[in-house]
PyMOL CGO cylinders between C-alpha atoms (Angstrom):
from pymol import cmd
from pymol.cgo import CYLINDER

trace = [
    CYLINDER, 6.94, 67.31, 7.56, 4.04, 69.09, 5.87, 0.3, 1, 1, 1, 1, 1, 1,
    CYLINDER, 4.04, 69.09, 5.87, 4.11, 71.25, 2.76, 0.3, 1, 1, 1, 1, 1, 1,
    CYLINDER, 4.11, 71.25, 2.76, 4.35, 74.42, 4.85, 0.3, 1, 1, 1, 1, 1, 1,
    CYLINDER, 4.35, 74.42, 4.85, 7.56, 73.27, 6.52, 0.3, 1, 1, 1, 1, 1, 1,
    CYLINDER, 7.56, 73.27, 6.52, 9.19, 72.03, 3.35, 0.3, 1, 1, 1, 1, 1, 1,
    CYLINDER, 9.19, 72.03, 3.35, 8.42, 75.34, 1.63, 0.3, 1, 1, 1, 1, 1, 1,
    CYLINDER, 8.42, 75.34, 1.63, 9.40, 77.62, 4.52, 0.3, 1, 1, 1, 1, 1, 1,
    CYLINDER, 9.40, 77.62, 4.52, 11.47, 79.96, 2.37, 0.3, 1, 1, 1, 1, 1, 1,
    CYLINDER, 11.47, 79.96, 2.37, 11.63, 78.64, -1.14, 0.3, 1, 1, 1, 1, 1, 1,
    CYLINDER, 11.63, 78.64, -1.14, 10.00, 77.41, -4.31, 0.3, 1, 1, 1, 1, 1, 1,
    CYLINDER, 10.00, 77.41, -4.31, 7.78, 74.58, -5.41, 0.3, 1, 1, 1, 1, 1, 1,
    CYLINDER, 7.78, 74.58, -5.41, 8.55, 72.81, -8.67, 0.3, 1, 1, 1, 1, 1, 1,
    CYLINDER, 8.55, 72.81, -8.67, 5.96, 70.28, -9.77, 0.3, 1, 1, 1, 1, 1, 1,
    CYLINDER, 5.96, 70.28, -9.77, 7.37, 67.93, -12.41, 0.3, 1, 1, 1, 1, 1, 1,
    CYLINDER, 7.37, 67.93, -12.41, 4.72, 65.93, -14.21, 0.3, 1, 1, 1, 1, 1, 1,
    CYLINDER, 4.72, 65.93, -14.21, 1.28, 65.09, -12.93, 0.3, 1, 1, 1, 1, 1, 1,
    CYLINDER, 1.28, 65.09, -12.93, 0.22, 61.47, -13.25, 0.3, 1, 1, 1, 1, 1, 1,
    CYLINDER, 0.22, 61.47, -13.25, 0.35, 60.87, -16.98, 0.3, 1, 1, 1, 1, 1, 1,
    CYLINDER, 0.35, 60.87, -16.98, -1.58, 57.65, -16.39, 0.3, 1, 1, 1, 1, 1, 1,
    CYLINDER, -1.58, 57.65, -16.39, -4.45, 59.57, -14.76, 0.3, 1, 1, 1, 1, 1, 1,
    CYLINDER, -4.45, 59.57, -14.76, -4.92, 62.67, -16.90, 0.3, 1, 1, 1, 1, 1, 1,
    CYLINDER, -4.92, 62.67, -16.90, -3.91, 66.30, -16.81, 0.3, 1, 1, 1, 1, 1, 1,
    CYLINDER, -3.91, 66.30, -16.81, -2.98, 67.57, -13.37, 0.3, 1, 1, 1, 1, 1, 1,
    CYLINDER, -2.98, 67.57, -13.37, -3.15, 71.17, -12.23, 0.3, 1, 1, 1, 1, 1, 1,
    CYLINDER, -3.15, 71.17, -12.23, -0.73, 71.22, -9.31, 0.3, 1, 1, 1, 1, 1, 1,
    CYLINDER, -0.73, 71.22, -9.31, 0.68, 74.71, -9.83, 0.3, 1, 1, 1, 1, 1, 1,
    CYLINDER, 0.68, 74.71, -9.83, -2.84, 76.09, -9.97, 0.3, 1, 1, 1, 1, 1, 1,
    CYLINDER, -2.84, 76.09, -9.97, -3.78, 74.29, -6.76, 0.3, 1, 1, 1, 1, 1, 1,
    CYLINDER, -3.78, 74.29, -6.76, -0.63, 74.85, -4.74, 0.3, 1, 1, 1, 1, 1, 1,
    CYLINDER, -0.63, 74.85, -4.74, 1.21, 78.19, -4.99, 0.3, 1, 1, 1, 1, 1, 1,
    CYLINDER, 1.21, 78.19, -4.99, -1.87, 80.11, -6.09, 0.3, 1, 1, 1, 1, 1, 1,
    CYLINDER, -1.87, 80.11, -6.09, -3.94, 78.89, -3.19, 0.3, 1, 1, 1, 1, 1, 1,
    CYLINDER, -3.94, 78.89, -3.19, -3.12, 80.47, 0.17, 0.3, 1, 1, 1, 1, 1, 1,
    CYLINDER, -3.12, 80.47, 0.17, -5.11, 77.79, 1.97, 0.3, 1, 1, 1, 1, 1, 1,
    CYLINDER, -5.11, 77.79, 1.97, -2.48, 75.23, 0.98, 0.3, 1, 1, 1, 1, 1, 1,
    CYLINDER, -2.48, 75.23, 0.98, 0.82, 77.11, 1.10, 0.3, 1, 1, 1, 1, 1, 1,
    CYLINDER, 0.82, 77.11, 1.10, 2.10, 80.64, 1.46, 0.3, 1, 1, 1, 1, 1, 1,
    CYLINDER, 2.10, 80.64, 1.46, 1.49, 83.14, -1.32, 0.3, 1, 1, 1, 1, 1, 1,
    CYLINDER, 1.49, 83.14, -1.32, 5.15, 84.14, -1.35, 0.3, 1, 1, 1, 1, 1, 1,
    CYLINDER, 5.15, 84.14, -1.35, 6.05, 80.64, -2.53, 0.3, 1, 1, 1, 1, 1, 1,
    CYLINDER, 6.05, 80.64, -2.53, 6.37, 80.51, -6.30, 0.3, 1, 1, 1, 1, 1, 1,
    CYLINDER, 6.37, 80.51, -6.30, 5.40, 77.37, -8.20, 0.3, 1, 1, 1, 1, 1, 1,
    CYLINDER, 5.40, 77.37, -8.20, 6.75, 75.99, -11.46, 0.3, 1, 1, 1, 1, 1, 1,
    CYLINDER, 6.75, 75.99, -11.46, 4.58, 73.40, -13.20, 0.3, 1, 1, 1, 1, 1, 1,
    CYLINDER, 4.58, 73.40, -13.20, 6.81, 71.35, -15.50, 0.3, 1, 1, 1, 1, 1, 1,
    CYLINDER, 6.81, 71.35, -15.50, 5.29, 68.99, -18.04, 0.3, 1, 1, 1, 1, 1, 1,
    CYLINDER, 5.29, 68.99, -18.04, 5.08, 68.15, -21.73, 0.3, 1, 1, 1, 1, 1, 1,
    CYLINDER, 5.08, 68.15, -21.73, 4.48, 71.22, -23.93, 0.3, 1, 1, 1, 1, 1, 1,
    CYLINDER, 4.48, 71.22, -23.93, 0.99, 70.16, -25.01, 0.3, 1, 1, 1, 1, 1, 1,
    CYLINDER, 0.99, 70.16, -25.01, 0.08, 69.26, -21.45, 0.3, 1, 1, 1, 1, 1, 1,
    CYLINDER, 0.08, 69.26, -21.45, 1.02, 72.61, -19.90, 0.3, 1, 1, 1, 1, 1, 1,
    CYLINDER, 1.02, 72.61, -19.90, -1.05, 74.40, -22.54, 0.3, 1, 1, 1, 1, 1, 1,
    CYLINDER, -1.05, 74.40, -22.54, -4.05, 72.27, -21.58, 0.3, 1, 1, 1, 1, 1, 1,
    CYLINDER, -4.05, 72.27, -21.58, -3.38, 72.78, -17.87, 0.3, 1, 1, 1, 1, 1, 1,
    CYLINDER, -3.38, 72.78, -17.87, -3.36, 76.55, -18.30, 0.3, 1, 1, 1, 1, 1, 1,
    CYLINDER, -3.36, 76.55, -18.30, -6.64, 76.36, -20.23, 0.3, 1, 1, 1, 1, 1, 1,
    CYLINDER, -6.64, 76.36, -20.23, -8.26, 74.36, -17.43, 0.3, 1, 1, 1, 1, 1, 1,
    CYLINDER, -8.26, 74.36, -17.43, -7.06, 76.76, -14.73, 0.3, 1, 1, 1, 1, 1, 1,
    CYLINDER, -7.06, 76.76, -14.73, -8.32, 79.76, -16.72, 0.3, 1, 1, 1, 1, 1, 1,
    CYLINDER, -8.32, 79.76, -16.72, -11.67, 78.08, -17.20, 0.3, 1, 1, 1, 1, 1, 1,
    CYLINDER, -11.67, 78.08, -17.20, -11.92, 77.27, -13.50, 0.3, 1, 1, 1, 1, 1, 1,
    CYLINDER, -11.92, 77.27, -13.50, -10.82, 80.52, -11.85, 0.3, 1, 1, 1, 1, 1, 1,
    CYLINDER, -10.82, 80.52, -11.85, -10.53, 83.04, -14.68, 0.3, 1, 1, 1, 1, 1, 1,
    CYLINDER, -10.53, 83.04, -14.68, -6.80, 83.72, -14.35, 0.3, 1, 1, 1, 1, 1, 1,
    CYLINDER, -6.80, 83.72, -14.35, -3.40, 82.12, -13.96, 0.3, 1, 1, 1, 1, 1, 1,
    CYLINDER, -3.40, 82.12, -13.96, -2.22, 82.65, -10.34, 0.3, 1, 1, 1, 1, 1, 1,
    CYLINDER, -2.22, 82.65, -10.34, 0.67, 85.09, -10.20, 0.3, 1, 1, 1, 1, 1, 1,
    CYLINDER, 0.67, 85.09, -10.20, 2.63, 82.60, -8.13, 0.3, 1, 1, 1, 1, 1, 1,
    CYLINDER, 2.63, 82.60, -8.13, 2.32, 79.81, -10.71, 0.3, 1, 1, 1, 1, 1, 1,
    CYLINDER, 2.32, 79.81, -10.71, 4.43, 79.40, -13.87, 0.3, 1, 1, 1, 1, 1, 1,
    CYLINDER, 4.43, 79.40, -13.87, 4.01, 76.75, -16.54, 0.3, 1, 1, 1, 1, 1, 1,
    CYLINDER, 4.01, 76.75, -16.54, 7.24, 75.31, -17.98, 0.3, 1, 1, 1, 1, 1, 1,
    CYLINDER, 7.24, 75.31, -17.98, 7.19, 73.06, -21.09, 0.3, 1, 1, 1, 1, 1, 1,
    CYLINDER, 7.19, 73.06, -21.09, 9.81, 70.31, -20.91, 0.3, 1, 1, 1, 1, 1, 1,
    CYLINDER, 9.81, 70.31, -20.91, 10.00, 66.88, -22.50, 0.3, 1, 1, 1, 1, 1, 1,
    CYLINDER, 10.00, 66.88, -22.50, 12.25, 64.89, -20.16, 0.3, 1, 1, 1, 1, 1, 1,
    CYLINDER, 12.25, 64.89, -20.16, 12.84, 62.27, -22.83, 0.3, 1, 1, 1, 1, 1, 1,
    CYLINDER, 12.84, 62.27, -22.83, 14.93, 64.78, -24.76, 0.3, 1, 1, 1, 1, 1, 1,
    CYLINDER, 14.93, 64.78, -24.76, 15.59, 67.72, -22.44, 0.3, 1, 1, 1, 1, 1, 1,
    CYLINDER, 15.59, 67.72, -22.44, 16.53, 68.50, -18.87, 0.3, 1, 1, 1, 1, 1, 1,
    CYLINDER, 16.53, 68.50, -18.87, 15.55, 71.34, -16.58, 0.3, 1, 1, 1, 1, 1, 1,
    CYLINDER, 15.55, 71.34, -16.58, 18.77, 73.23, -17.34, 0.3, 1, 1, 1, 1, 1, 1,
    CYLINDER, 18.77, 73.23, -17.34, 17.81, 76.57, -18.83, 0.3, 1, 1, 1, 1, 1, 1,
    CYLINDER, 17.81, 76.57, -18.83, 14.08, 75.88, -18.84, 0.3, 1, 1, 1, 1, 1, 1,
    CYLINDER, 14.08, 75.88, -18.84, 13.49, 76.93, -15.23, 0.3, 1, 1, 1, 1, 1, 1,
    CYLINDER, 13.49, 76.93, -15.23, 16.01, 79.77, -15.25, 0.3, 1, 1, 1, 1, 1, 1,
    CYLINDER, 16.01, 79.77, -15.25, 14.30, 81.31, -18.27, 0.3, 1, 1, 1, 1, 1, 1,
    CYLINDER, 14.30, 81.31, -18.27, 11.10, 81.79, -16.26, 0.3, 1, 1, 1, 1, 1, 1,
    CYLINDER, 11.10, 81.79, -16.26, 12.64, 83.18, -13.09, 0.3, 1, 1, 1, 1, 1, 1,
    CYLINDER, 12.64, 83.18, -13.09, 13.80, 80.16, -11.12, 0.3, 1, 1, 1, 1, 1, 1,
    CYLINDER, 13.80, 80.16, -11.12, 16.36, 81.18, -8.47, 0.3, 1, 1, 1, 1, 1, 1,
    CYLINDER, 16.36, 81.18, -8.47, 18.86, 78.42, -7.63, 0.3, 1, 1, 1, 1, 1, 1,
    CYLINDER, 18.86, 78.42, -7.63, 19.84, 80.26, -4.43, 0.3, 1, 1, 1, 1, 1, 1,
    CYLINDER, 19.84, 80.26, -4.43, 16.45, 79.67, -2.83, 0.3, 1, 1, 1, 1, 1, 1,
    CYLINDER, 16.45, 79.67, -2.83, 15.35, 76.43, -1.23, 0.3, 1, 1, 1, 1, 1, 1,
    CYLINDER, 15.35, 76.43, -1.23, 13.08, 74.39, -3.48, 0.3, 1, 1, 1, 1, 1, 1,
    CYLINDER, 13.08, 74.39, -3.48, 10.78, 71.42, -3.08, 0.3, 1, 1, 1, 1, 1, 1,
    CYLINDER, 10.78, 71.42, -3.08, 10.52, 69.33, -6.26, 0.3, 1, 1, 1, 1, 1, 1,
    CYLINDER, 10.52, 69.33, -6.26, 7.41, 67.15, -6.58, 0.3, 1, 1, 1, 1, 1, 1,
    CYLINDER, 7.41, 67.15, -6.58, 7.97, 64.59, -9.33, 0.3, 1, 1, 1, 1, 1, 1,
    CYLINDER, 7.97, 64.59, -9.33, 4.66, 62.79, -9.74, 0.3, 1, 1, 1, 1, 1, 1,
    CYLINDER, 4.66, 62.79, -9.74, 3.93, 60.09, -12.30, 0.3, 1, 1, 1, 1, 1, 1,
    CYLINDER, 3.93, 60.09, -12.30, 7.09, 60.74, -14.31, 0.3, 1, 1, 1, 1, 1, 1,
    CYLINDER, 7.09, 60.74, -14.31, 10.06, 58.50, -13.52, 0.3, 1, 1, 1, 1, 1, 1,
    CYLINDER, 10.06, 58.50, -13.52, 8.46, 55.26, -14.65, 0.3, 1, 1, 1, 1, 1, 1,
    CYLINDER, 8.46, 55.26, -14.65, 7.84, 56.67, -18.13, 0.3, 1, 1, 1, 1, 1, 1,
    CYLINDER, 7.84, 56.67, -18.13, 11.32, 58.05, -18.91, 0.3, 1, 1, 1, 1, 1, 1,
    CYLINDER, 11.32, 58.05, -18.91, 14.66, 56.29, -19.21, 0.3, 1, 1, 1, 1, 1, 1,
    CYLINDER, 14.66, 56.29, -19.21, 17.47, 56.15, -16.67, 0.3, 1, 1, 1, 1, 1, 1,
    CYLINDER, 17.47, 56.15, -16.67, 19.47, 58.89, -18.40, 0.3, 1, 1, 1, 1, 1, 1,
    CYLINDER, 19.47, 58.89, -18.40, 16.52, 61.29, -18.15, 0.3, 1, 1, 1, 1, 1, 1,
    CYLINDER, 16.52, 61.29, -18.15, 15.97, 60.50, -14.46, 0.3, 1, 1, 1, 1, 1, 1,
    CYLINDER, 15.97, 60.50, -14.46, 19.69, 61.00, -13.84, 0.3, 1, 1, 1, 1, 1, 1,
    CYLINDER, 19.69, 61.00, -13.84, 19.54, 64.44, -15.52, 0.3, 1, 1, 1, 1, 1, 1,
    CYLINDER, 19.54, 64.44, -15.52, 16.66, 65.41, -13.26, 0.3, 1, 1, 1, 1, 1, 1,
    CYLINDER, 16.66, 65.41, -13.26, 18.44, 64.29, -10.09, 0.3, 1, 1, 1, 1, 1, 1,
    CYLINDER, 18.44, 64.29, -10.09, 21.68, 66.02, -11.12, 0.3, 1, 1, 1, 1, 1, 1,
    CYLINDER, 21.68, 66.02, -11.12, 19.79, 69.26, -11.66, 0.3, 1, 1, 1, 1, 1, 1,
    CYLINDER, 19.79, 69.26, -11.66, 18.47, 69.15, -8.12, 0.3, 1, 1, 1, 1, 1, 1,
    CYLINDER, 18.47, 69.15, -8.12, 21.86, 68.70, -6.50, 0.3, 1, 1, 1, 1, 1, 1,
    CYLINDER, 21.86, 68.70, -6.50, 23.61, 71.15, -8.83, 0.3, 1, 1, 1, 1, 1, 1,
    CYLINDER, 23.61, 71.15, -8.83, 21.06, 73.95, -9.02, 0.3, 1, 1, 1, 1, 1, 1,
    CYLINDER, 21.06, 73.95, -9.02, 19.38, 74.27, -5.63, 0.3, 1, 1, 1, 1, 1, 1,
    CYLINDER, 19.38, 74.27, -5.63, 20.13, 75.79, -2.26, 0.3, 1, 1, 1, 1, 1, 1,
    CYLINDER, 20.13, 75.79, -2.26, 21.06, 73.61, 0.74, 0.3, 1, 1, 1, 1, 1, 1,
    CYLINDER, 21.06, 73.61, 0.74, 18.01, 72.03, 2.31, 0.3, 1, 1, 1, 1, 1, 1,
    CYLINDER, 18.01, 72.03, 2.31, 16.15, 71.62, -0.98, 0.3, 1, 1, 1, 1, 1, 1,
    CYLINDER, 16.15, 71.62, -0.98, 14.45, 68.28, -1.50, 0.3, 1, 1, 1, 1, 1, 1,
    CYLINDER, 14.45, 68.28, -1.50, 12.50, 66.11, -3.89, 0.3, 1, 1, 1, 1, 1, 1,
    CYLINDER, 12.50, 66.11, -3.89, 9.43, 63.93, -3.40, 0.3, 1, 1, 1, 1, 1, 1,
    CYLINDER, 9.43, 63.93, -3.40, 8.99, 61.41, -6.20, 0.3, 1, 1, 1, 1, 1, 1,
    CYLINDER, 8.99, 61.41, -6.20, 7.12, 58.21, -6.86, 0.3, 1, 1, 1, 1, 1, 1,
    CYLINDER, 7.12, 58.21, -6.86, 8.81, 55.24, -8.46, 0.3, 1, 1, 1, 1, 1, 1,
    CYLINDER, 8.81, 55.24, -8.46, 8.43, 51.54, -9.13, 0.3, 1, 1, 1, 1, 1, 1,
    CYLINDER, 8.43, 51.54, -9.13, 10.75, 48.62, -8.39, 0.3, 1, 1, 1, 1, 1, 1,
    CYLINDER, 10.75, 48.62, -8.39, 12.74, 47.59, -11.45, 0.3, 1, 1, 1, 1, 1, 1,
    CYLINDER, 12.74, 47.59, -11.45, 11.32, 44.06, -11.36, 0.3, 1, 1, 1, 1, 1, 1,
    CYLINDER, 11.32, 44.06, -11.36, 7.76, 45.32, -11.81, 0.3, 1, 1, 1, 1, 1, 1,
    CYLINDER, 7.76, 45.32, -11.81, 8.82, 47.54, -14.72, 0.3, 1, 1, 1, 1, 1, 1,
    CYLINDER, 8.82, 47.54, -14.72, 10.56, 44.57, -16.35, 0.3, 1, 1, 1, 1, 1, 1,
    CYLINDER, 10.56, 44.57, -16.35, 7.49, 42.36, -16.09, 0.3, 1, 1, 1, 1, 1, 1,
    CYLINDER, 7.49, 42.36, -16.09, 7.84, 40.47, -12.80, 0.3, 1, 1, 1, 1, 1, 1,
    CYLINDER, 7.84, 40.47, -12.80, 4.09, 40.20, -12.40, 0.3, 1, 1, 1, 1, 1, 1,
    CYLINDER, 4.09, 40.20, -12.40, 4.36, 37.16, -10.12, 0.3, 1, 1, 1, 1, 1, 1,
    CYLINDER, 4.36, 37.16, -10.12, 5.50, 39.51, -7.33, 0.3, 1, 1, 1, 1, 1, 1,
    CYLINDER, 5.50, 39.51, -7.33, 3.26, 42.37, -8.48, 0.3, 1, 1, 1, 1, 1, 1,
    CYLINDER, 3.26, 42.37, -8.48, 0.21, 40.80, -10.18, 0.3, 1, 1, 1, 1, 1, 1,
    CYLINDER, 0.21, 40.80, -10.18, -1.86, 43.98, -10.02, 0.3, 1, 1, 1, 1, 1, 1,
    CYLINDER, -1.86, 43.98, -10.02, 0.71, 45.81, -12.16, 0.3, 1, 1, 1, 1, 1, 1,
    CYLINDER, 0.71, 45.81, -12.16, 0.16, 43.54, -15.17, 0.3, 1, 1, 1, 1, 1, 1,
    CYLINDER, 0.16, 43.54, -15.17, -2.97, 45.41, -16.27, 0.3, 1, 1, 1, 1, 1, 1,
    CYLINDER, -2.97, 45.41, -16.27, -1.34, 48.83, -15.76, 0.3, 1, 1, 1, 1, 1, 1,
    CYLINDER, -1.34, 48.83, -15.76, 1.75, 47.75, -17.68, 0.3, 1, 1, 1, 1, 1, 1,
    CYLINDER, 1.75, 47.75, -17.68, -0.21, 46.62, -20.73, 0.3, 1, 1, 1, 1, 1, 1,
    CYLINDER, -0.21, 46.62, -20.73, -2.60, 49.59, -20.59, 0.3, 1, 1, 1, 1, 1, 1,
    CYLINDER, -2.60, 49.59, -20.59, 0.07, 52.31, -20.53, 0.3, 1, 1, 1, 1, 1, 1,
    CYLINDER, 0.07, 52.31, -20.53, 2.05, 50.48, -23.23, 0.3, 1, 1, 1, 1, 1, 1,
    CYLINDER, 2.05, 50.48, -23.23, -1.09, 50.41, -25.38, 0.3, 1, 1, 1, 1, 1, 1,
    CYLINDER, -1.09, 50.41, -25.38, -1.45, 54.17, -24.80, 0.3, 1, 1, 1, 1, 1, 1,
    CYLINDER, -1.45, 54.17, -24.80, 2.12, 54.71, -26.00, 0.3, 1, 1, 1, 1, 1, 1,
    CYLINDER, 2.12, 54.71, -26.00, 3.62, 55.32, -22.54, 0.3, 1, 1, 1, 1, 1, 1,
    CYLINDER, 3.62, 55.32, -22.54, 5.27, 52.02, -21.55, 0.3, 1, 1, 1, 1, 1, 1,
    CYLINDER, 5.27, 52.02, -21.55, 6.90, 51.53, -18.16, 0.3, 1, 1, 1, 1, 1, 1,
    CYLINDER, 6.90, 51.53, -18.16, 10.60, 52.24, -18.62, 0.3, 1, 1, 1, 1, 1, 1,
    CYLINDER, 10.60, 52.24, -18.62, 12.44, 53.11, -15.42, 0.3, 1, 1, 1, 1, 1, 1,
    CYLINDER, 12.44, 53.11, -15.42, 12.57, 51.45, -12.05, 0.3, 1, 1, 1, 1, 1, 1,
    CYLINDER, 12.57, 51.45, -12.05, 14.94, 51.16, -9.11, 0.3, 1, 1, 1, 1, 1, 1,
    CYLINDER, 14.94, 51.16, -9.11, 16.21, 47.72, -8.17, 0.3, 1, 1, 1, 1, 1, 1,
    CYLINDER, 16.21, 47.72, -8.17, 14.73, 46.48, -4.91, 0.3, 1, 1, 1, 1, 1, 1,
    CYLINDER, 14.73, 46.48, -4.91, 16.97, 47.46, -2.01, 0.3, 1, 1, 1, 1, 1, 1,
    CYLINDER, 16.97, 47.46, -2.01, 18.98, 49.97, -4.07, 0.3, 1, 1, 1, 1, 1, 1,
    CYLINDER, 18.98, 49.97, -4.07, 16.86, 53.10, -3.62, 0.3, 1, 1, 1, 1, 1, 1,
    CYLINDER, 16.86, 53.10, -3.62, 19.08, 54.69, -0.95, 0.3, 1, 1, 1, 1, 1, 1,
    CYLINDER, 19.08, 54.69, -0.95, 22.21, 53.99, -2.98, 0.3, 1, 1, 1, 1, 1, 1,
    CYLINDER, 22.21, 53.99, -2.98, 20.56, 55.41, -6.11, 0.3, 1, 1, 1, 1, 1, 1,
    CYLINDER, 20.56, 55.41, -6.11, 19.78, 58.82, -4.61, 0.3, 1, 1, 1, 1, 1, 1,
    CYLINDER, 19.78, 58.82, -4.61, 23.04, 58.85, -2.68, 0.3, 1, 1, 1, 1, 1, 1,
    CYLINDER, 23.04, 58.85, -2.68, 25.05, 58.64, -5.91, 0.3, 1, 1, 1, 1, 1, 1,
    CYLINDER, 25.05, 58.64, -5.91, 23.29, 61.86, -6.91, 0.3, 1, 1, 1, 1, 1, 1,
    CYLINDER, 23.29, 61.86, -6.91, 24.23, 63.58, -3.66, 0.3, 1, 1, 1, 1, 1, 1,
    CYLINDER, 24.23, 63.58, -3.66, 20.84, 63.18, -1.99, 0.3, 1, 1, 1, 1, 1, 1,
    CYLINDER, 20.84, 63.18, -1.99, 19.89, 61.66, 1.34, 0.3, 1, 1, 1, 1, 1, 1,
    CYLINDER, 19.89, 61.66, 1.34, 16.78, 59.56, 1.90, 0.3, 1, 1, 1, 1, 1, 1,
    CYLINDER, 16.78, 59.56, 1.90, 14.39, 61.17, 4.38, 0.3, 1, 1, 1, 1, 1, 1,
    CYLINDER, 14.39, 61.17, 4.38, 11.64, 58.59, 3.86, 0.3, 1, 1, 1, 1, 1, 1,
    CYLINDER, 11.64, 58.59, 3.86, 10.92, 55.78, 1.42, 0.3, 1, 1, 1, 1, 1, 1,
    CYLINDER, 10.92, 55.78, 1.42, 7.35, 54.60, 1.79, 0.3, 1, 1, 1, 1, 1, 1,
    CYLINDER, 7.35, 54.60, 1.79, 6.28, 51.15, 0.64, 0.3, 1, 1, 1, 1, 1, 1,
    CYLINDER, 6.28, 51.15, 0.64, 2.66, 50.35, -0.33, 0.3, 1, 1, 1, 1, 1, 1,
    CYLINDER, 2.66, 50.35, -0.33, 1.65, 49.30, 3.20, 0.3, 1, 1, 1, 1, 1, 1,
    CYLINDER, 1.65, 49.30, 3.20, 3.20, 52.48, 4.63, 0.3, 1, 1, 1, 1, 1, 1,
    CYLINDER, 3.20, 52.48, 4.63, 1.24, 54.56, 2.12, 0.3, 1, 1, 1, 1, 1, 1,
    CYLINDER, 1.24, 54.56, 2.12, -1.99, 52.76, 2.96, 0.3, 1, 1, 1, 1, 1, 1,
    CYLINDER, -1.99, 52.76, 2.96, -1.48, 53.36, 6.68, 0.3, 1, 1, 1, 1, 1, 1,
    CYLINDER, -1.48, 53.36, 6.68, -0.53, 57.02, 6.28, 0.3, 1, 1, 1, 1, 1, 1,
    CYLINDER, -0.53, 57.02, 6.28, -2.84, 58.17, 3.51, 0.3, 1, 1, 1, 1, 1, 1,
    CYLINDER, -2.84, 58.17, 3.51, -5.58, 55.62, 2.83, 0.3, 1, 1, 1, 1, 1, 1,
    CYLINDER, -5.58, 55.62, 2.83, -6.75, 54.61, 6.31, 0.3, 1, 1, 1, 1, 1, 1,
    CYLINDER, -6.75, 54.61, 6.31, -10.05, 56.23, 7.33, 0.3, 1, 1, 1, 1, 1, 1,
    CYLINDER, -10.05, 56.23, 7.33, -10.81, 57.56, 10.80, 0.3, 1, 1, 1, 1, 1, 1,
    CYLINDER, -10.81, 57.56, 10.80, -12.77, 54.39, 11.58, 0.3, 1, 1, 1, 1, 1, 1,
    CYLINDER, -12.77, 54.39, 11.58, -9.74, 52.24, 10.71, 0.3, 1, 1, 1, 1, 1, 1,
    CYLINDER, -9.74, 52.24, 10.71, -11.10, 50.99, 7.39, 0.3, 1, 1, 1, 1, 1, 1,
    CYLINDER, -11.10, 50.99, 7.39, -9.04, 51.20, 4.21, 0.3, 1, 1, 1, 1, 1, 1,
    CYLINDER, -9.04, 51.20, 4.21, -10.25, 53.69, 1.59, 0.3, 1, 1, 1, 1, 1, 1,
    CYLINDER, -10.25, 53.69, 1.59, -8.58, 51.59, -1.09, 0.3, 1, 1, 1, 1, 1, 1,
    CYLINDER, -8.58, 51.59, -1.09, -5.48, 49.49, -1.69, 0.3, 1, 1, 1, 1, 1, 1,
    CYLINDER, -5.48, 49.49, -1.69, -2.20, 50.93, -2.90, 0.3, 1, 1, 1, 1, 1, 1,
    CYLINDER, -2.20, 50.93, -2.90, -0.66, 49.32, -5.96, 0.3, 1, 1, 1, 1, 1, 1,
    CYLINDER, -0.66, 49.32, -5.96, 1.87, 46.69, -4.92, 0.3, 1, 1, 1, 1, 1, 1,
    CYLINDER, 1.87, 46.69, -4.92, 4.71, 48.29, -6.92, 0.3, 1, 1, 1, 1, 1, 1,
    CYLINDER, 4.71, 48.29, -6.92, 4.14, 51.90, -5.97, 0.3, 1, 1, 1, 1, 1, 1,
    CYLINDER, 4.14, 51.90, -5.97, 6.56, 53.74, -3.66, 0.3, 1, 1, 1, 1, 1, 1,
    CYLINDER, 6.56, 53.74, -3.66, 7.12, 57.38, -2.70, 0.3, 1, 1, 1, 1, 1, 1,
    CYLINDER, 7.12, 57.38, -2.70, 10.51, 58.72, -1.62, 0.3, 1, 1, 1, 1, 1, 1,
    CYLINDER, 10.51, 58.72, -1.62, 11.48, 62.02, -0.03, 0.3, 1, 1, 1, 1, 1, 1,
    CYLINDER, 11.48, 62.02, -0.03, 15.17, 62.82, -0.48, 0.3, 1, 1, 1, 1, 1, 1,
    CYLINDER, 15.17, 62.82, -0.48, 17.04, 65.95, 0.52, 0.3, 1, 1, 1, 1, 1, 1,
    CYLINDER, 17.04, 65.95, 0.52, 20.08, 67.80, -0.73, 0.3, 1, 1, 1, 1, 1, 1,
    CYLINDER, 20.08, 67.80, -0.73, 22.80, 68.56, 1.85, 0.3, 1, 1, 1, 1, 1, 1,
]
cmd.load_cgo(trace, "trace")
């Protein structure tokens, strides 16, 4: 299902934006841009306090204003959850919400990921869902024999002060989200991602997907 369908009557909450790739500007691109999703969909960009300040500066520099449908929310998942942070800026738990958690879970511990998942099931309307990327636990723990291309990433992010921390044990992803009251809608492995997103119209591959990179879409009942 596309972004339009997932956001048919609700909210978009973007949680983190690829810490290993730089500052993202999802809230500026998504809810404030009618070409991508409806203008009556409100977006909440959640990231580290210093990061959201920089994101706002970049959006202002690019388009001269912060879109009325986008709100920046400073949260450090290592210490805090979404409880209170979203409500303080107008989040309505009675409306359906799509959470996009990008480049976050692998850098925070299991307790922080659990807090995030519990917030979704306890503070959203039926039909809300989350799309998040994650890594297998083995890759996070250094099983580079199975995932040799992750060795360089692992050492690089550790050097930058953001070591890989959280992963889901291979084969346990459905059970993990189920224990938080969520149902797996899709769980795409690297080859699935290459086929769906990286294959050009002529059949060639635009680039390989990292061997330990997966994206899951899970929905609340």
